[in-house]
N, C-alpha and C positions, 0 to 999 in steps of 0.2 A: 674537490669533487666536481664543482661546476666546470672548471677548466678542462678536466679530463672528459667530462660528458660532451663538451663542445668539440674537443678533438676527435672523439669517436664519431660524432655526427658528421664532421668534415670528411673523415675518411670514408664513411658510408656513402656520403654524397658523391665523392670522387669515384668509388667503385660502381655505384649505380649509374653513373654518367658514362661509364665505359673504360675507366682506368682499371685494368685487371690486377688482381692480387698478386699473381705470378710475376707481372711486370714490376710491381713495387719491390718484391723480394729480389728480383734479378738486378734491378738498378741499384738498390741499396747495397747488395752484396758486392757488386762491382766497385761502388764508391768506397766501401769499407776496405776492400783489398788495395785499392790505389792509395788510400790514406795510410794503410799499414806499411806499404812499401816505402812511402816517404818518411814515416816515423822510424823505420829501420835504417834509414840513411840513403834511400834512393839508389841511384846507379853506382854510387861509391861502395855500396855494400851488396846489393842484389845484382851481381854481375859476375858470372863464373870466370870471365877473363881477368878479373882483378885478383884472382888466386886467393880470395877470402873464403873462409869456411861459410857455407850457406847459413843464414840466420835461422833460428828455430822459433817457430810460432806455435803455441798451444791454443787450440780453439775449443772452447767449452760450449756445449750445445744442450739446450733443453727443448721442451715441446712448444714453447711460445714463438711469437714472430721473430724475436731476436735470435732464436736457435736456427731458424730457417735462413735468416740473413747470414749468420755465422757460417753455415754449411756452404752457402754460395761463395762467400769470401774465401773460405778454405780451398774450394775448387780452383778459383782464380790464382791464389797464392801458390798452389802446388805446381802451376804451370809457369811460374816466374822465379824459379831458383830459390824458393823458400822451403825449408824443411818443416813440413806441416805435420802436427800431431793432433788428431781430432778425438775428443772424449765426448761421446754421446751419453748424457746422463738420463735424459728422457727423450724417447724417439719422437721427432716431429711427424705429424701426419702428412702423407703425400710426398714424402722425401725418399722413398725406397730407391728410386733410380739414382738420386744423388749419392746416397749411402753406398750403393753398389760401385759407383765410379770412384768413390773415395775409400774403398775398402782397405787398401794397403796402407792408408794413413790412420786408420782407426786404432785406438788403444782401448784396452778393456776396463781399466779402472784407474782411480787416482794414484794408486800405488805404482802404476806403470809409467807415470810421468817423470821426466828427468828433473833434477833439482835446479839445473841451470838452463834457462831459456832466455830468448831475447825479448819476447813480447807475449802477452796473453790476450786473446780476443774473447771477450766474455759475452756470450749470448744467453745467459741464465738469469739475468736480473729483471725479467718481466714481472709485472705485478702479480699475476696468477701463481707463478712459481714461488715467489717470495711469501705470498699468503699461505700457500700449502706447506712451505718449509719442509721439503722432502728430506728423508734421512741422509742422503748423500751430500747435502749442502754444507754441513759442518766440516766434513773432511775436505771438501773443495776449498772452503775459506781457509782452513788450516794450511793447505798446500800453497795457496796464493801468498799467504803471509810468510811462509818459510822460503818460498822462491824469491820473493822481493822483486820479481820482474815487473816492469811497467805494464799496466793493464788498460786495455781499450774496451770500454763497455758499449754495447749496442742498445740504445734506447732504454736505459734503466728507469724503472718506475717503482719507487720505494713506498710501501704503505707506512703509516705513521708509527705503528708499534711492531717491532720485530724481535725475535729471540736474541739476536746479536747483529752486529754491523755486517752487511754484505761485503764482498770483496771491494776494496777501495780502488777506484779508478783514477788513473792519471789523466786520461782523456775519455770523453764520452761523445757519442753521436746520437742526436735525436733524429727521428725519421719524419721529415716533412714539417712538423710543428713541435716546438719544445713545450715542456710542462714545467711549471714552477716546482712541482713535487718530484722532480726527477731524482732527488737525493744528493748524496755526496758524489758529484760527477767529475770533479777535477776540471780540466779545461773542456768546455762544451762546444761541440760543433753541430752544424745542421746539415743534413743530407737532402738534396733535391730528389724527391721521389715522383715528381711530375704532377703535384697538386696544382690546380688552376683556379682562377678567381671564382667561378661559379660554385665550386664546392664549399665556399665560405659564406655565400650570400645569405642563406637562411639563418646563419648564426650572427648576423649583423657585424661581420668582420670585413672591412675593406682591405682586400688582399692585393698586394703588388709583389711580384717575385723579387726577392733580395739577392738572387744568385748571379745575375748578369753573365759573366764569362766563366763562372765556377760551378761545380756540382757539389762541393763541400765548402762551407764557409764557417769561420769562427764566430761564436756568440760571446765568448769571453773577451775581456779587454786585452788588446794587444798593444805592444810598444812599437814606436816607429824607429 
């Protein structure tokens, strides 16, 4: 709880100092789309000239921050030879324009999703959604388990007690600062959303950017 409170305070400090929320969502969505393309195989797979079938990405959207990032990622992926299917389970506020742009990629229900997909981008594992445990969540978990497609979760935050295990991620991306309570996250990555040292000062955190030439970095142990 203390760690989550510190993280919220850091984000508020950054917003109050001029880092806009829309900028955070935009940057995170772009980074998610770039990472997704690499996970799909990069130019070897996402290139019409290779005569491959376009990869299929299912994007799950809830009303939390992860849902907004997922929508932004879907928009970028749709422009990069990825067959995107977007399932909006809870409509995020302030995203009407984005939903209009993505209208032809929207599917109506879990039953409309194909059984075989290349990757699932999960924007539904925010803390508030999991605490509410909406009625559609069980059917989504069932579909992810049946699909067995690799799942990329956006900033998952798992409360201690849940009715069942949320969709299991192969990879997860934390936004700006990771949490120890992120849950069963698979391989964890960190996205640069533009946090700066001043945002951390009143939390007694000496922050130095770890990103250098990258916008997404691994936090899991890697082999050389």
